[in-house]
N, C-alpha and C positions, 0 to 999 in steps of 0.2 A: 504494500500500500504506500503510495506516495502522498505524504502529508496526512497521516492517519487521524490526527486530532484525537478526540475522545469518542469517536464513532464506535458503535457496537458491531459494525459490519464484519470485521476480521474475526471477532469472537463467534458470530453466527456462522460464518463460513467454516471455521475450525470445527464447530459442533456438528457441521454437516459434511464431515469427512475430508476437508481441505486442511491437512494436518502439518503442513510445512509453510508457514507464512511469516514474512518479514514486514514489519510496519515501521516506516520511517517518518519522523517529525523533527522539526528544528527546535521545538520547545522541550527543554529538559523536564520541566514540571509535568507536562502531559505524558512524556515517555515514562517517567517514574510512576505516575498515577496509573497508567495503563498496564505497566509491568506488574504492579501490585494487584490490580483488578483481574488479571487474566486467570487467576486461580491455578489449577493443575494442568493447564493446557501447555504441555512441554514443547510442542513444535511451533508455538506462537511467540515470536520474538519482536520486541520493541527496541528500536535503536534511535539515538539522537544524532542526526546529520543534516547538513544543508543539502537539499536535493540538487542544487546547482554544482556541487563538488563532492561527489560520493566516493568514499574510500572502499569501493566495492569492485571486484574484478569485472572485466568485460564479459558480456554474455552470461550473466548469472541467473536471470529470472525468465521463467516461461511466460509470465503474465505480470503486468503492472497495472494496478487500479489507482486512478486519480479521482478522488471524490472532492472536487471543487478547489484543489490546490492551484491548478492552472488559472482558474478564475481569480484567485487571490493575487497571483503574480501579475496578471493583466490589469489589475486595479491600481497599480503603482501610480504615484503622483507625477513623476517625470517620464515623459515619453521615451527619451533615450535610454534611461536606466531600465524602464519596464521592458523595452525591446531587448536589451542585452540580457536581462534576467530570464525572460521567456526563452530566448535562444539557448542560454546555458542550461536551463531546466530540460528542455526538449532534447538537447544534445546528450545530456547525461542519461535520460531515460532511454534513448536510442542505444547508447553505449552499453548499458547494463542489461538490456533486453536481449534474450537469445534470438538467433536468426529464426524467422518465422514465428516469433513470439507475438503476444497480443498486448496492446496498450489500450486500456479501456478508460476513457475520460468521461466522467459523469459531472457535467457542469451544474452549478447551483443556480445560476441566473436563469430567468425566464427565457423561453425560446425567442420572444420578440426582441430581447436585449442582446442576443448573440450575433 
């Protein structure tokens, strides 16, 4: 999960047989909270990283789910900075996604705003 926040989605997926999940967020507070909340779900991992600069090897993940993280990056105040951050985010996602992997982007904004 890219930018997992405090969403229950990873826990629900784990409980439905997806037992090797990595959830990344830049907030240490959220990562610590979620790591405590996960209970005995041993294959559910929460890590604190900047998604624009991941210390993760190339071609690691079969699937990456973004639940409104790209929306957050695109809402930056400065156009030049927002463009650069968006490019870095998508480049990193592409780098750590396996060949023929899936990037599922679930936006938060209403359809008419996209």
